[in-house]
Backbone as CSV, one residue per row, in Angstrom:
resi,resn,N_x,N_y,N_z,CA_x,CA_y,CA_z,C_x,C_y,C_z
1,UNK,-160.770,158.947,57.656,-161.810,157.934,57.785,-162.377,157.592,56.406
2,UNK,-162.560,156.320,56.104,-163.136,155.819,54.856,-162.297,156.211,53.631
3,UNK,-160.983,156.298,53.787,-160.131,156.792,52.712,-160.248,155.966,51.435
4,UNK,-160.203,154.646,51.575,-160.242,153.799,50.382,-161.575,153.928,49.652
5,UNK,-162.653,153.898,50.417,-163.993,154.007,49.854,-164.126,155.331,49.088
6,UNK,-163.712,156.405,49.717,-163.810,157.726,49.102,-162.979,157.794,47.815
7,UNK,-161.785,157.238,47.858,-160.897,157.264,46.686,-161.503,156.472,45.525
8,UNK,-162.099,155.320,45.822,-162.697,154.505,44.766,-163.918,155.195,44.153
9,UNK,-164.759,155.785,44.996,-165.918,156.508,44.475,-165.482,157.700,43.633
10,UNK,-164.452,158.397,44.089,-163.919,159.541,43.358,-163.485,159.127,41.954
11,UNK,-162.718,158.042,41.868,-162.244,157.571,40.574,-163.382,157.147,39.665
12,UNK,-164.388,156.494,40.231,-165.510,156.020,39.426,-166.319,157.184,38.863
13,UNK,-166.566,158.185,39.675,-167.345,159.336,39.201,-166.583,160.089,38.113
14,UNK,-165.289,160.272,38.300,-164.493,160.945,37.276,-164.545,160.164,35.963
15,UNK,-164.456,158.848,36.068,-164.488,158.012,34.878,-165.832,158.132,34.165
16,UNK,-166.921,158.145,34.965,-168.255,158.290,34.392,-168.411,159.611,33.648
17,UNK,-167.762,160.636,34.141,-167.976,161.983,33.598,-167.072,162.314,32.417
18,UNK,-166.121,161.441,32.091,-165.121,161.786,31.090,-165.447,161.309,29.676
19,UNK,-166.546,160.597,29.516,-166.904,160.155,28.171,-168.413,160.120,28.045
20,UNK,-168.871,160.238,26.822,-170.307,160.138,26.577,-170.740,158.696,26.809
21,UNK,-171.834,158.533,27.515,-172.284,157.198,27.876,-173.618,156.893,27.213
22,UNK,-173.688,155.782,26.522,-174.996,155.291,26.110,-175.536,154.391,27.219
23,UNK,-176.705,153.832,27.020,-177.335,153.059,28.089,-176.495,151.846,28.476
24,UNK,-175.882,151.186,27.498,-175.047,150.027,27.792,-173.813,150.393,28.578
25,UNK,-173.181,151.514,28.200,-172.002,151.979,28.930,-172.367,152.322,30.377
26,UNK,-173.526,152.971,30.532,-173.965,153.366,31.864,-174.173,152.148,32.751
27,UNK,-174.837,151.125,32.225,-175.071,149.913,33.013,-173.752,149.252,33.406
28,UNK,-172.770,149.275,32.496,-171.461,148.700,32.794,-170.787,149.448,33.939
29,UNK,-170.853,150.771,33.880,-170.229,151.575,34.932,-170.976,151.421,36.265
30,UNK,-172.281,151.280,36.197,-173.037,151.095,37.432,-172.739,149.741,38.055
31,UNK,-172.414,148.746,37.225,-171.962,147.460,37.768,-170.644,147.650,38.525
32,UNK,-169.775,148.509,37.994,-168.538,148.830,38.707,-168.839,149.482,40.050
33,UNK,-169.851,150.356,40.068,-170.252,150.999,41.329,-170.690,149.941,42.339
34,UNK,-171.489,148.982,41.888,-171.933,147.913,42.789,-170.733,147.183,43.391
35,UNK,-169.739,146.887,42.573,-168.553,146.185,43.053,-167.806,147.019,44.095
36,UNK,-167.671,148.316,43.829,-167.004,149.197,44.786,-167.758,149.206,46.115
37,UNK,-169.075,149.297,46.053,-169.883,149.307,47.273,-169.723,148.008,48.060
38,UNK,-169.794,146.876,47.350,-169.686,145.578,48.021,-168.294,145.399,48.622
39,UNK,-167.263,145.856,47.920,-165.897,145.762,48.445,-165.722,146.580,49.720
40,UNK,-166.622,147.513,49.958,-166.531,148.375,51.137,-167.652,148.114,52.136
41,UNK,-168.076,146.839,52.185,-168.987,146.330,53.201,-170.439,146.743,53.026
42,UNK,-170.828,147.139,51.827,-172.240,147.350,51.544,-172.823,146.028,51.073
43,UNK,-173.948,145.620,51.648,-174.579,144.361,51.260,-174.944,144.387,49.776
44,UNK,-174.914,143.209,49.147,-175.148,143.120,47.702,-176.491,143.725,47.321
45,UNK,-177.548,143.368,48.046,-178.884,143.877,47.713,-178.941,145.393,47.854
46,UNK,-178.268,145.919,48.873,-178.238,147.361,49.081,-177.467,148.044,47.966
47,UNK,-176.333,147.456,47.573,-175.534,148.017,46.479,-176.337,148.063,45.192
48,UNK,-177.086,147.021,44.931,-177.905,146.993,43.710,-178.969,148.078,43.738
49,UNK,-179.568,148.306,44.905,-180.595,149.353,45.014,-180.005,150.736,44.779
50,UNK,-178.828,150.983,45.352,-178.175,152.284,45.179,-177.843,152.512,43.701
51,UNK,-177.329,151.480,43.026,-177.003,151.600,41.608,-178.255,151.876,40.778
52,UNK,-179.365,151.207,41.113,-180.612,151.444,40.371,-181.107,152.873,40.572
53,UNK,-180.981,153.382,41.794,-181.406,154.761,42.051,-180.574,155.754,41.256
54,UNK,-179.268,155.511,41.192,-178.416,156.408,40.412,-178.761,156.285,38.925
55,UNK,-179.032,155.091,38.457,-179.406,154.897,37.057,-180.669,155.678,36.726
56,UNK,-181.664,155.625,37.641,-182.915,156.350,37.412,-182.671,157.848,37.273
57,UNK,-181.682,158.349,38.018,-181.358,159.768,37.943,-180.666,160.121,36.633
58,UNK,-179.780,159.235,36.165,-178.927,159.558,35.020,-179.494,159.132,33.669
59,UNK,-180.418,158.161,33.660,-180.814,157.558,32.400,-181.477,158.558,31.459
60,UNK,-182.149,159.563,32.008,-182.814,160.537,31.153,-181.928,161.683,30.726
61,UNK,-180.671,161.668,31.171,-179.749,162.750,30.841,-178.773,162.316,29.757
62,UNK,-178.298,163.262,29.003,-177.238,162.972,28.033,-175.908,163.227,28.736
63,UNK,-175.307,162.174,29.274,-174.070,162.314,30.042,-172.895,162.346,29.074
64,UNK,-172.291,163.480,28.932,-171.161,163.632,28.020,-170.132,164.545,28.666
65,UNK,-169.097,164.872,27.918,-168.015,165.672,28.514,-168.390,167.165,28.491
66,UNK,-169.506,167.467,29.086,-169.914,168.861,29.165,-169.651,169.383,30.565
67,UNK,-169.560,170.676,30.647,-169.299,171.299,31.951,-170.400,170.930,32.935
68,UNK,-170.020,170.411,34.093,-170.986,170.051,35.119,-171.352,168.585,35.153
69,UNK,-170.819,167.778,34.254,-171.166,166.353,34.251,-170.770,165.673,35.556
70,UNK,-169.555,165.968,36.014,-169.085,165.332,37.249,-169.967,165.719,38.430
71,UNK,-170.351,167.003,38.486,-171.203,167.469,39.577,-172.578,166.793,39.529
72,UNK,-173.083,166.584,38.308,-174.381,165.927,38.154,-174.327,164.486,38.658
73,UNK,-173.279,163.772,38.291,-173.139,162.380,38.722,-172.922,162.317,40.229
74,UNK,-172.079,163.215,40.733,-171.841,163.284,42.176,-173.147,163.515,42.928
75,UNK,-173.940,164.467,42.432,-175.212,164.759,43.084,-176.171,163.589,43.028
76,UNK,-176.168,162.864,41.898,-177.035,161.702,41.777,-176.658,160.594,42.742
77,UNK,-175.355,160.367,42.918,-174.910,159.338,43.855,-175.201,159.757,45.286
78,UNK,-174.992,161.032,45.597,-175.313,161.520,46.940,-176.793,161.316,47.241
79,UNK,-177.645,161.642,46.294,-179.094,161.453,46.461,-179.424,159.987,46.689
80,UNK,-178.790,159.093,45.922,-179.050,157.661,46.059,-178.639,157.148,47.435
81,UNK,-177.509,157.632,47.945,-177.048,157.211,49.268,-177.945,157.771,50.370
82,UNK,-178.342,159.032,50.249,-179.197,159.637,51.266,-180.561,158.960,51.335
83,UNK,-181.033,158.449,50.197,-182.333,157.780,50.183,-182.338,156.506,51.020
84,UNK,-181.153,155.921,51.227,-181.065,154.740,52.101,-181.535,155.093,53.505
85,UNK,-181.201,156.306,53.947,-181.523,156.717,55.309,-182.857,157.465,55.408
86,UNK,-183.493,157.720,54.256,-184.679,158.580,54.239,-185.840,157.988,55.033
87,UNK,-185.954,156.651,55.040,-187.075,156.033,55.730,-186.837,155.769,57.206
88,UNK,-185.682,156.169,57.721,-185.348,155.923,59.127,-185.728,157.139,59.951
89,UNK,-186.591,156.937,60.929,-187.054,158.047,61.760,-185.948,158.522,62.703
90,UNK,-185.852,159.853,62.925,-184.884,160.373,63.910,-185.160,159.767,65.290
91,UNK,-184.101,159.592,66.069,-184.235,158.870,67.333,-183.262,159.487,68.337
92,UNK,-183.789,159.907,69.491,-182.941,160.549,70.494,-183.291,160.007,71.874
93,UNK,-182.327,159.372,72.531,-182.568,158.859,73.880,-182.981,159.967,74.831
94,UNK,-182.357,161.145,74.686,-182.643,162.249,75.596,-184.104,162.676,75.510
95,UNK,-184.658,162.677,74.307,-186.057,163.082,74.154,-186.995,162.047,74.743
96,UNK,-186.635,160.770,74.632,-187.453,159.731,75.264,-187.435,159.911,76.775
97,UNK,-186.255,160.214,77.327,-186.147,160.465,78.768,-187.019,161.649,79.179
98,UNK,-186.987,162.708,78.386,-187.783,163.899,78.718,-189.275,163.596,78.756
99,UNK,-189.705,162.607,77.985,-191.119,162.281,77.926,-191.577,161.267,78.959
100,UNK,-190.669,160.797,79.806,-191.027,159.804,80.811,-191.794,160.434,81.975
101,UNK,-192.794,159.731,82.527,-193.486,160.237,83.719,-192.535,160.302,84.915
102,UNK,-192.886,161.081,85.894,-192.062,161.191,87.099,-191.946,159.836,87.789
103,UNK,-190.747,159.534,88.254,-190.428,158.280,88.945,-190.476,157.054,88.021
104,UNK,-190.481,157.301,86.719,-190.380,156.202,85.756,-189.069,156.370,84.993
105,UNK,-188.083,155.517,85.268,-186.778,155.687,84.616,-186.803,155.298,83.146
106,UNK,-185.891,155.886,82.397,-185.612,155.432,81.041,-184.816,154.138,81.159
107,UNK,-185.329,153.059,80.605,-184.669,151.751,80.675,-184.178,151.378,79.281
108,UNK,-182.870,151.113,79.170,-182.264,150.764,77.892,-181.530,149.436,78.042
109,UNK,-181.862,148.474,77.204,-181.180,147.180,77.174,-180.264,147.150,75.948
110,UNK,-179.019,146.741,76.151,-178.027,146.671,75.080,-177.778,145.216,74.709
111,UNK,-177.822,144.921,73.411,-177.587,143.568,72.921,-176.495,143.599,71.852
112,UNK,-175.935,142.424,71.572,-174.864,142.311,70.577,-173.950,141.168,70.958
113,UNK,-173.187,140.669,69.998,-172.314,139.531,70.286,-171.115,139.984,71.121
114,UNK,-170.383,139.011,71.656,-169.183,139.316,72.432,-168.157,140.060,71.581
115,UNK,-167.479,141.019,72.209,-166.359,141.672,71.555,-166.692,142.895,70.726
116,UNK,-167.974,143.263,70.645,-168.332,144.429,69.812,-168.170,145.748,70.548
117,UNK,-168.017,145.685,71.874,-167.859,146.914,72.647,-169.104,147.348,73.386
118,UNK,-169.953,146.390,73.798,-171.182,146.752,74.515,-170.888,147.474,75.821
119,UNK,-170.002,146.910,76.641,-169.735,147.495,77.958,-169.166,148.910,77.842
120,UNK,-168.234,149.091,76.911,-167.644,150.419,76.719,-168.684,151.398,76.190
121,UNK,-169.540,150.934,75.297,-170.608,151.790,74.770,-171.566,152.207,75.869
122,UNK,-171.932,151.263,76.721,-172.812,151.582,77.854,-172.167,152.641,78.731
123,UNK,-170.873,152.475,79.002,-170.161,153.449,79.840,-170.149,154.836,79.191
124,UNK,-169.952,154.885,77.882,-169.937,156.173,77.183,-171.301,156.855,77.247
125,UNK,-172.359,156.077,77.059,-173.709,156.657,77.122,-174.043,157.078,78.542
126,UNK,-173.612,156.273,79.522,-173.797,156.654,80.930,-173.090,157.973,81.228
127,UNK,-171.890,158.103,80.702,-171.112,159.342,80.885,-171.861,160.540,80.308
128,UNK,-172.481,160.381,79.134,-173.243,161.472,78.530,-174.408,161.888,79.417
129,UNK,-175.149,160.896,79.916,-176.297,161.215,80.765,-175.855,161.869,82.078
130,UNK,-174.797,161.335,82.686,-174.307,161.921,83.932,-173.807,163.342,83.716
131,UNK,-173.099,163.568,82.614,-172.588,164.893,82.275,-173.728,165.901,82.137
132,UNK,-174.885,165.405,81.681,-176.040,166.279,81.506,-176.887,166.401,82.772
133,UNK,-176.382,165.851,83.873,-177.042,166.036,85.163,-178.045,164.976,85.550
134,UNK,-178.055,163.836,84.874,-179.022,162.782,85.172,-178.415,161.698,86.072
135,UNK,-179.260,161.103,86.905,-178.845,159.982,87.744,-178.927,158.697,86.919
136,UNK,-177.859,157.907,86.987,-177.750,156.721,86.137,-177.346,155.512,86.979
137,UNK,-177.925,154.355,86.668,-177.474,153.101,87.261,-177.174,152.111,86.134
138,UNK,-176.104,151.345,86.316,-175.739,150.304,85.365,-176.151,148.942,85.921
139,UNK,-176.417,148.004,85.023,-176.761,146.648,85.452,-176.060,145.645,84.560
140,UNK,-175.487,144.603,85.166,-174.805,143.570,84.390,-175.656,142.307,84.352
141,UNK,-176.414,142.158,83.274,-177.193,140.942,83.067,-176.422,139.906,82.258
142,UNK,-175.129,140.147,82.091,-174.250,139.133,81.512,-173.639,138.374,82.687
143,UNK,-174.299,137.292,83.081,-173.877,136.558,84.273,-173.161,135.256,83.949
144,UNK,-172.729,135.117,82.686,-172.077,133.877,82.269,-170.643,134.065,81.797
145,UNK,-170.378,135.125,81.072,-169.039,135.323,80.517,-168.064,135.727,81.614
146,UNK,-166.980,135.007,81.754,-165.975,135.315,82.766,-165.440,136.731,82.558
147,UNK,-165.446,137.505,83.613,-164.922,138.863,83.557,-165.935,139.920,83.191
148,UNK,-167.140,139.512,82.771,-168.137,140.493,82.322,-168.539,141.439,83.442
149,UNK,-168.776,140.890,84.636,-169.196,141.714,85.769,-168.079,142.673,86.156
150,UNK,-166.850,142.154,86.232,-165.714,143.000,86.611,-165.472,144.104,85.577
151,UNK,-165.678,143.795,84.309,-165.462,144.790,83.250,-166.415,145.970,83.413
152,UNK,-167.700,145.685,83.623,-168.658,146.777,83.806,-168.439,147.483,85.145
153,UNK,-167.968,146.716,86.133,-167.695,147.289,87.449,-166.587,148.335,87.376
154,UNK,-165.579,148.088,86.558,-164.489,149.058,86.378,-165.048,150.365,85.830
155,UNK,-165.908,150.257,84.823,-166.507,151.470,84.248,-167.359,152.204,85.281
156,UNK,-168.166,151.462,86.032,-169.035,152.118,87.010,-168.217,152.820,88.079
157,UNK,-167.096,152.223,88.466,-166.228,152.842,89.467,-165.593,154.120,88.919
158,UNK,-165.092,154.056,87.694,-164.476,155.243,87.092,-165.474,156.389,86.931
159,UNK,-166.712,156.039,86.630,-167.733,157.056,86.400,-168.443,157.485,87.675
160,UNK,-168.178,156.769,88.767,-168.841,157.098,90.024,-170.315,156.764,90.016
161,UNK,-170.660,155.620,89.421,-172.062,155.231,89.287,-172.339,153.922,90.026
162,UNK,-173.567,153.768,90.476,-174.018,152.533,91.093,-174.168,151.449,90.032
163,UNK,-173.772,150.227,90.383,-173.956,149.095,89.475,-174.700,147.980,90.195
164,UNK,-175.715,147.436,89.535,-176.481,146.317,90.066,-175.929,145.029,89.477
165,UNK,-175.655,144.061,90.337,-175.076,142.800,89.865,-175.525,141.663,90.766
166,UNK,-175.317,140.443,90.309,-175.474,139.245,91.126,-174.285,138.346,90.840
167,UNK,-174.304,137.166,91.387,-173.198,136.228,91.182,-173.247,135.669,89.763
168,UNK,-172.105,135.135,89.311,-172.075,134.441,88.032,-173.003,133.221,88.089
169,UNK,-173.750,133.022,87.030,-174.707,131.930,86.963,-176.101,132.323,87.385
170,UNK,-176.268,133.541,87.900,-177.590,134.003,88.321,-178.462,134.278,87.101
171,UNK,-179.744,134.409,87.340,-180.696,134.678,86.269,-180.491,136.103,85.742
172,UNK,-180.126,136.274,84.478,-179.902,137.622,83.941,-181.128,138.524,84.047
173,UNK,-182.314,137.935,83.885,-183.539,138.726,83.975,-183.747,139.263,85.389
174,UNK,-183.318,138.502,86.391,-183.464,138.948,87.781,-182.592,140.174,88.042
175,UNK,-181.406,140.219,87.443,-180.527,141.374,87.585,-181.191,142.609,86.972
176,UNK,-181.773,142.428,85.796,-182.448,143.541,85.133,-183.621,144.036,85.967
177,UNK,-184.379,143.108,86.526,-185.514,143.486,87.379,-185.042,144.276,88.593
178,UNK,-183.979,143.800,89.242,-183.446,144.496,90.422,-183.005,145.913,90.079
179,UNK,-182.407,146.088,88.895,-181.912,147.404,88.496,-183.063,148.383,88.301
180,UNK,-184.107,147.945,87.635,-185.266,148.818,87.411,-185.953,149.133,88.735
181,UNK,-186.075,148.128,89.587,-186.691,148.320,90.903,-185.874,149.309,91.728
182,UNK,-184.554,149.174,91.700,-183.660,150.093,92.407,-183.855,151.517,91.913
183,UNK,-183.935,151.694,90.597,-184.077,153.028,90.024,-185.393,153.676,90.444
184,UNK,-186.472,152.919,90.421,-187.776,153.469,90.805,-187.803,153.862,92.273
185,UNK,-187.158,153.068,93.113,-187.177,153.327,94.556,-186.311,154.519,94.934
186,UNK,-185.310,154.835,94.144,-184.340,155.869,94.522,-184.319,157.065,93.572
187,UNK,-185.277,157.158,92.719,-185.361,158.313,91.836,-184.264,158.390,90.792
188,UNK,-183.730,157.233,90.398,-182.714,157.210,89.355,-183.412,157.333,88.000
189,UNK,-182.891,158.181,87.123,-183.584,158.502,85.872,-183.269,157.574,84.711
190,UNK,-182.091,156.943,84.743,-181.653,156.150,83.590,-181.100,154.807,84.060
191,UNK,-181.582,153.724,83.467,-181.082,152.372,83.741,-180.500,151.817,82.441
192,UNK,-179.224,151.459,82.467,-178.548,150.908,81.290,-178.142,149.471,81.595
193,UNK,-178.671,148.527,80.819,-178.523,147.103,81.132,-177.657,146.405,80.090
194,UNK,-176.554,145.832,80.545,-175.678,145.029,79.694,-176.223,143.607,79.637
195,UNK,-176.046,142.937,78.507,-176.514,141.559,78.370,-175.419,140.684,77.785
196,UNK,-175.659,139.383,77.842,-174.677,138.429,77.336,-174.679,138.401,75.815
197,UNK,-173.526,138.101,75.258,-173.410,137.848,73.830,-172.800,136.480,73.630
198,UNK,-172.707,136.065,72.413,-172.001,134.841,72.051,-171.173,135.168,70.814
199,UNK,-170.169,134.376,70.545,-169.439,134.566,69.302,-170.311,134.180,68.111
200,UNK,-171.250,133.264,68.339,-172.195,132.877,67.298,-173.596,132.953,67.884
201,UNK,-174.495,133.540,67.105,-175.876,133.698,67.563,-176.532,132.324,67.644
202,UNK,-177.207,132.062,68.777,-177.897,130.782,68.930,-179.241,131.002,69.618
203,UNK,-180.061,129.975,69.593,-181.421,130.073,70.119,-181.411,130.329,71.620
204,UNK,-180.498,129.675,72.359,-180.449,129.876,73.804,-180.166,131.325,74.161
205,UNK,-179.218,131.939,73.438,-178.908,133.343,73.673,-180.143,134.205,73.429
206,UNK,-180.822,133.974,72.327,-181.969,134.807,71.991,-183.112,134.622,72.987
207,UNK,-183.324,133.416,73.439,-184.363,133.190,74.449,-184.016,133.900,75.754
208,UNK,-182.736,133.879,76.093,-182.292,134.586,77.290,-182.520,136.086,77.153
209,UNK,-182.169,136.636,76.000,-182.355,138.067,75.770,-183.832,138.437,75.786
210,UNK,-184.656,137.599,75.172,-186.092,137.891,75.151,-186.674,137.907,76.565
211,UNK,-186.150,137.047,77.442,-186.621,137.042,78.829,-186.200,138.312,79.555
212,UNK,-184.952,138.734,79.358,-184.488,139.984,79.964,-185.360,141.144,79.502
213,UNK,-185.636,141.198,78.210,-186.455,142.282,77.656,-187.878,142.225,78.205
214,UNK,-188.425,141.039,78.306,-189.779,140.882,78.829,-189.874,141.348,80.281
215,UNK,-188.881,141.017,81.083,-188.899,141.367,82.507,-188.573,142.848,82.724
216,UNK,-187.575,143.365,82.009,-187.148,144.755,82.208,-188.112,145.752,81.585
217,UNK,-188.879,145.320,80.585,-189.795,146.207,79.852,-189.092,147.501,79.440
218,UNK,-188.020,147.396,78.679,-187.240,148.589,78.343,-187.994,149.539,77.421
219,UNK,-187.618,150.801,77.509,-188.116,151.788,76.554,-187.419,151.621,75.210
220,UNK,-186.166,151.184,75.271,-185.339,151.085,74.077,-184.452,149.845,74.175
221,UNK,-184.352,149.107,73.074,-183.359,148.046,72.948,-182.359,148.507,71.889
222,UNK,-181.080,148.541,72.258,-180.027,149.040,71.380,-179.110,147.894,70.964
223,UNK,-178.914,147.735,69.670,-177.949,146.766,69.157,-176.609,147.462,68.973
224,UNK,-175.537,146.843,69.471,-174.180,147.358,69.299,-173.480,146.505,68.247
225,UNK,-172.952,147.156,67.195,-172.311,146.472,66.082,-170.901,147.009,65.900
226,UNK,-169.953,146.114,65.751,-168.568,146.478,65.452,-168.468,146.782,63.961
227,UNK,-168.112,148.013,63.604,-168.087,148.400,62.194,-167.020,147.649,61.400
228,UNK,-166.050,147.048,62.080,-164.977,146.340,61.385,-165.371,144.934,60.961
229,UNK,-166.557,144.470,61.384,-166.947,143.086,61.096,-167.586,142.916,59.731
230,UNK,-167.844,144.013,59.023,-168.323,143.928,57.647,-169.614,143.150,57.509
231,UNK,-169.639,142.217,56.547,-170.863,141.477,56.254,-171.351,140.660,57.442
232,UNK,-170.446,140.221,58.302,-170.868,139.485,59.483,-171.688,140.381,60.399
233,UNK,-171.315,141.654,60.481,-172.088,142.602,61.275,-173.484,142.802,60.721
234,UNK,-173.613,142.771,59.402,-174.932,142.898,58.781,-175.796,141.690,59.141
235,UNK,-175.205,140.506,59.079,-175.943,139.294,59.441,-176.361,139.333,60.909
236,UNK,-175.478,139.820,61.763,-175.829,139.958,63.179,-177.038,140.870,63.350
237,UNK,-177.018,142.004,62.657,-178.115,142.956,62.765,-179.434,142.324,62.336
238,UNK,-179.409,141.572,61.251,-180.636,140.949,60.763,-181.147,139.902,61.750
239,UNK,-180.241,139.123,62.339,-180.662,138.090,63.289,-181.189,138.701,64.590
240,UNK,-180.493,139.697,65.107,-180.970,140.326,66.338,-182.305,141.033,66.106
241,UNK,-182.497,141.604,64.928,-183.780,142.238,64.627,-184.893,141.193,64.610
242,UNK,-184.592,140.069,64.037,-185.579,138.991,63.955,-186.026,138.516,65.333
243,UNK,-185.083,138.399,66.253,-185.399,137.822,67.557,-185.745,138.857,68.625
244,UNK,-185.121,140.024,68.587,-185.314,140.986,69.681,-186.066,142.236,69.246
245,UNK,-186.172,142.465,67.940,-186.855,143.666,67.484,-186.256,144.931,68.056
246,UNK,-184.914,145.055,68.013,-184.254,146.214,68.615,-184.751,147.512,67.968
247,UNK,-184.504,148.621,68.661,-185.028,149.917,68.233,-183.989,150.812,67.570
248,UNK,-182.726,150.632,67.905,-181.685,151.534,67.433,-180.346,150.813,67.454
249,UNK,-179.350,151.437,66.806,-178.034,150.818,66.641,-176.944,151.798,67.068
250,UNK,-175.900,151.258,67.691,-174.654,151.994,67.903,-173.561,151.267,67.133
251,UNK,-172.821,152.000,66.313,-171.700,151.442,65.570,-170.411,151.782,66.309
252,UNK,-169.617,150.768,66.644,-168.360,151.001,67.342,-167.184,150.958,66.366
253,UNK,-166.066,151.533,66.799,-164.780,151.491,66.075,-164.857,152.136,64.687
254,UNK,-165.715,153.128,64.527,-165.827,153.789,63.227,-164.550,154.546,62.873
255,UNK,-163.786,154.954,63.879,-162.542,155.677,63.611,-161.493,154.785,62.963
256,UNK,-161.625,153.459,63.132,-160.636,152.519,62.587,-161.094,151.869,61.291
257,UNK,-162.281,152.237,60.797,-162.863,151.577,59.639,-162.533,152.344,58.363
258,UNK,-161.675,151.790,57.522,-161.298,152.442,56.265,-162.350,152.250,55.185
259,UNK,-163.269,151.296,55.389,-164.281,151.015,54.370,-165.552,151.829,54.638
260,UNK,-166.237,151.545,55.732,-167.345,152.405,56.146,-168.712,152.057,55.626
261,UNK,-168.824,151.043,54.744,-170.104,150.769,54.128,-171.110,150.056,54.993
262,UNK,-170.672,149.494,56.130,-171.600,148.721,56.951,-172.735,149.579,57.496
263,UNK,-172.488,150.864,57.738,-173.553,151.742,58.231,-174.681,151.840,57.208
264,UNK,-174.326,151.905,55.929,-175.335,151.950,54.867,-176.169,150.671,54.895
265,UNK,-175.493,149.540,55.007,-176.181,148.248,54.982,-177.091,148.061,56.181
266,UNK,-176.602,148.406,57.372,-177.400,148.228,58.577,-178.667,149.076,58.508
267,UNK,-178.540,150.326,58.066,-179.716,151.188,57.940,-180.692,150.639,56.909
268,UNK,-180.149,150.168,55.781,-181.009,149.674,54.708,-181.679,148.361,55.071
269,UNK,-180.932,147.448,55.677,-181.452,146.101,55.927,-182.355,146.017,57.152
270,UNK,-182.228,146.964,58.079,-183.039,146.906,59.302,-184.056,148.033,59.408
271,UNK,-183.848,149.129,58.673,-184.694,150.333,58.778,-184.707,150.899,60.197
272,UNK,-183.637,150.639,60.936,-183.492,151.165,62.293,-182.437,152.267,62.312
273,UNK,-182.614,153.276,63.153,-181.667,154.393,63.181,-180.355,154.035,63.867
274,UNK,-179.266,154.549,63.313,-177.975,154.499,63.994,-177.896,155.758,64.840
275,UNK,-177.841,155.603,66.164,-177.931,156.788,67.022,-176.564,157.328,67.433
276,UNK,-175.581,156.448,67.564,-174.236,156.896,67.930,-173.201,156.095,67.154
277,UNK,-172.009,156.690,67.011,-170.847,155.959,66.497,-169.700,156.153,67.488
278,UNK,-168.998,155.057,67.779,-167.824,155.122,68.643,-166.617,155.509,67.829
279,UNK,-165.835,156.466,68.342,-164.684,156.976,67.591,-163.391,156.923,68.395
280,UNK,-163.346,156.120,69.452,-162.144,156.004,70.270,-162.468,155.308,71.577
281,UNK,-161.491,155.266,72.484,-161.644,154.537,73.739,-162.071,155.413,74.909
282,UNK,-161.914,156.725,74.794,-162.282,157.609,75.892,-163.800,157.724,75.997
283,UNK,-164.280,158.085,77.185,-165.721,158.173,77.392,-166.376,159.250,76.534
284,UNK,-165.616,160.248,76.134,-166.165,161.298,75.271,-166.165,160.905,73.792
285,UNK,-165.581,159.754,73.463,-165.452,159.343,72.058,-166.699,158.616,71.575
286,UNK,-167.810,159.317,71.640,-169.092,158.798,71.171,-169.837,159.962,70.539
287,UNK,-170.147,159.850,69.270,-170.760,160.963,68.546,-172.130,160.576,68.015
288,UNK,-173.103,161.482,68.097,-174.386,161.210,67.436,-174.159,160.987,65.953
289,UNK,-174.871,160.023,65.391,-174.694,159.717,63.970,-175.502,160.688,63.128
290,UNK,-174.809,161.393,62.250,-175.430,162.344,61.328,-175.277,161.761,59.933
291,UNK,-176.380,161.242,59.360,-176.233,160.517,58.094,-175.848,161.439,56.943
292,UNK,-176.253,162.699,57.000,-175.840,163.617,55.934,-174.339,163.880,56.006
293,UNK,-173.825,164.083,57.211,-172.385,164.282,57.371,-171.625,163.023,56.968
294,UNK,-172.197,161.867,57.274,-171.571,160.590,56.905,-171.462,160.460,55.380
295,UNK,-172.548,160.740,54.674,-172.524,160.656,53.208,-171.570,161.680,52.634
296,UNK,-171.546,162.880,53.202,-170.606,163.903,52.724,-169.164,163.466,52.930
297,UNK,-168.902,162.748,54.019,-167.558,162.232,54.263,-167.184,161.194,53.201
298,UNK,-168.122,160.310,52.891,-167.868,159.290,51.855,-167.582,159.928,50.503
299,UNK,-168.257,161.028,50.211,-168.124,161.659,48.905,-167.195,162.868,48.957
300,UNK,-166.480,163.030,50.056,-165.601,164.172,50.207,-164.601,164.283,49.075
301,UNK,-164.407,165.510,48.590,-163.421,165.739,47.541,-163.956,165.519,46.138
302,UNK,-165.251,165.094,46.034,-165.787,164.841,44.705,-166.473,166.048,44.100
303,UNK,-166.922,166.958,44.960,-167.657,168.110,44.448,-166.720,169.270,44.213
């Protein structure tokens, strides 16, 4: 995972450590770092911030070919990357569920454009809750896209879960309301609501989502982002944050992403926690996001 990114960072750090650097040389090399970051799906503004943080660490040091130079630079870059995630509060769906009053379900609304893997992500999270002994209901508030209801229905059938739906063209907010009402009446602990996406974000979509959120009164709104979409995924995150004020992010297809920088950008640009990453198609292929492990993976082999 992230092989190219790791290899480029490795080469850059070795290069930095092999010669004495004056301030001009350092700035030149840090510009190279920015380019490497941007080439691996880190937003330009985020890349510039990371480079400045590393510069602040190194500028007071005499970086020369002395023993430990590479380790010092490696540590400085690791610190700069970890600082991106430092302002993001830890976030756990399970703990929110534990804090809910009796007969009040945990309600989660999932948003994101078409094709990012919302339905599969919902199924994976439903599987986690069911595996832990919780009652779960799914709801399809995507009542416009052909096949959306059937797609979620397949997952609900495989998982042995109830699914709330209406006909195509029905009010998406009404489906969400029915799902929450069903959960309260039957002691269901978790309601997971799928919503419509578009290939391009538009005002009608956002107004529809805002209505679903207003009616469902969710505890959590989760944005699902395809890690392979690069800068487009960053733009999606910024737009959905602007209109829906989502609370957390799930990154899909991380196992197929050789670059990996979009997670850095999403955390930096939204200040929202990434709670899970998708690593395959099976229901168990969903892992809690550990930002320290993620940074260590990016810098693997450098220390």
